[in-house]
C-alpha positions in Angstrom: 11.8 -29.9 -20.2 10.4 -27.1 -18.0 6.8 -26.9 -16.8 4.8 -23.8 -16.3 2.8 -23.8 -13.1 -0.7 -22.4 -13.2 -1.2 -19.1 -11.3 -2.1 -19.7 -7.6 -5.4 -18.6 -6.3 -5.6 -16.6 -3.0 -7.2 -19.7 -1.4 -4.2 -21.9 -2.5 -1.8 -19.2 -1.3 -3.4 -19.0 2.1 -3.3 -22.8 2.4 0.5 -22.9 2.0 2.6 -23.3 5.2 3.4 -19.8 6.5 7.0 -18.9 7.2 7.0 -16.1 9.8 10.5 -15.0 8.6 9.3 -14.1 5.1 6.5 -11.7 4.3 4.7 -12.6 1.0 2.0 -11.3 -1.2 0.3 -12.7 -4.3 0.3 -10.7 -7.5 -1.1 -12.2 -10.7 -1.1 -15.7 -9.1 2.7 -15.4 -8.3 4.1 -15.4 -4.8 6.2 -12.3 -4.3 8.6 -12.3 -1.4 8.8 -8.9 0.2 12.4 -7.8 1.1 13.5 -6.3 4.3 13.1 -2.6 4.1 15.7 -1.4 6.5 15.6 1.7 8.7 14.7 4.4 6.2 11.9 2.3 4.9 10.5 1.7 8.4 10.8 5.4 9.4 9.0 6.6 6.3 6.2 4.0 6.9 6.0 5.1 10.5 5.8 8.8 9.4 2.9 8.0 7.1 1.1 6.2 10.0 1.8 9.0 12.4 0.5 11.7 10.0 -2.5 9.8 8.9 -3.3 8.6 12.5 -3.2 12.2 13.8 -5.5 13.2 10.9 -8.0 10.4 11.7 -8.0 11.1 15.4 -9.5 14.5 14.7 -11.4 13.5 11.6 -12.8 10.0 12.2 -13.6 9.3 8.5 -11.4 6.3 8.1 -8.6 4.0 9.3 -4.9 3.8 8.6 -3.5 0.3 8.4 0.0 -1.1 8.2 1.0 -4.1 6.1 -2.6 -5.3 5.7 -3.3 -8.0 3.1 -6.2 -7.2 0.8 -7.9 -9.7 -1.6 -8.6 -7.9 -4.8 -9.2 -10.9 -7.1 -8.9 -14.7 -7.0 -5.2 -14.3 -7.9 -4.3 -11.0 -6.3 -3.7 -10.3 -2.7 -1.3 -7.4 -2.2 0.0 -6.0 1.0 0.7 -2.3 0.8 3.1 -0.8 3.4 0.4 1.5 4.6 -3.2 1.9 3.5 -6.3 3.9 4.2 -9.8 2.6 4.2 -12.6 5.1 4.6 -15.3 4.6 7.3 -18.2 2.3 6.5 -16.3 0.2 4.0 -15.2 -2.5 6.5 -17.7 -5.0 7.7 -17.7 -5.4 11.5 -17.1 -8.9 12.7 -15.8 -10.2 9.4 -12.8 -12.5 9.6 -10.2 -13.4 7.0 -8.6 -11.1 4.4 -10.1 -7.8 3.7 -11.9 -8.2 0.4 -11.8 -4.8 -1.0 -9.2 -2.3 -2.4 -8.0 0.3 0.0 -9.0 3.9 -0.8 -5.3 4.9 -0.6 -2.4 2.5 -1.0 1.0 3.6 0.1 4.2 1.8 -1.0 7.6 2.7 0.3 10.2 1.7 -2.2 13.3 0.0 -0.9 14.0 -3.3 -2.6 10.9 -4.0 -4.7 11.6 -4.7 -8.4 10.1 -2.0 -10.7 7.9 -4.4 -12.6 6.3 -5.7 -9.4 5.7 -2.1 -8.1 4.1 -1.1 -11.4 1.9 -4.2 -11.4 0.7 -3.4 -7.9 0.0 0.3 -8.8 -2.1 -0.8 -11.8 -3.8 -3.5 -9.7 -4.8 -1.1 -7.0 -6.2 1.5 -9.4 -8.1 -1.1 -11.5 -9.8 -2.4 -8.4 -11.1 0.9 -6.8 -8.1 2.4 -5.0 -8.5 6.2 -5.6 -4.9 7.1 -5.2 -1.5 5.4 -4.7 1.3 7.2 -3.0 4.8 5.8 -3.7 7.5 7.1 -1.5 11.2 6.9 -2.4 13.3 7.4 0.8 16.6 7.8 -1.0 15.3 10.4 -3.4 12.9 12.0 -0.8 10.1 12.2 -3.4 6.6 10.9 -3.6 4.9 9.8 -6.8 1.1 10.3 -6.7 -0.9 7.9 -9.0 -4.6 8.5 -9.6 -7.1 8.4 -12.5 -5.4 11.5 -14.0 -1.9 10.0 -14.2 1.2 10.4 -12.1 2.9 13.5 -10.6 6.0 13.9 -8.5 6.1 15.8 -5.2 9.1 16.8 -3.1 10.3 19.1 -0.3 7.7 21.7 0.8 5.1 20.6 -1.7 2.0 19.4 0.0 0.7 15.8 -0.1 -3.1 16.1 -0.3 -6.1 14.0 -1.4 -9.0 16.5 -1.0 -11.6 14.2 -2.5 -10.7 11.4 -0.1 -9.2 13.2 3.0 -10.6 16.7 3.1 -8.2 18.9 5.1 -5.3 16.5 5.0 -2.3 18.5 3.9 1.3 17.6 4.9 4.6 18.7 3.4 6.4 15.9 1.6 9.5 16.4 3.7 7.6 15.4 6.8 7.3 11.9 5.5 11.1 11.6 5.2 12.0 13.2 8.6 14.5 11.1 10.4 15.0 8.7 7.5 
């Protein structure tokens, strides 16, 4: 006879012993182990951080974060590869998990099951994320998810988010350079 465990809360998840060798996130009350991305994954993540960091250096309207855990609900605490939070949304001096949804969530696909990725995209958008960028290093494409649906960008097409990051405009190929 099998038993079905109740979904974990973020509080219960955080109380579990932490294994420094395994990165985990909580999606729908289920612990999701995050795989090792490998070199292309890390280079693409780094390229996003570099491009967004350069933008924010000259346009201090937000912050770029890497592998930051956000608490969206009592049962959901995802960790996007890279994220953007606009200025004024973070409370100074606050400790613990960030209890808001990033303005932009960026996922770099390497070993994540499609069902988990889709659940995370839906979760981000339902809780206030304005746009989700999903980069596929092997295909060298970026899927852009927002309130209008999804579109695919590649090569010299520009990745932009004018309502969120006015003036940010980078060719898709730049995010895959060196990967």
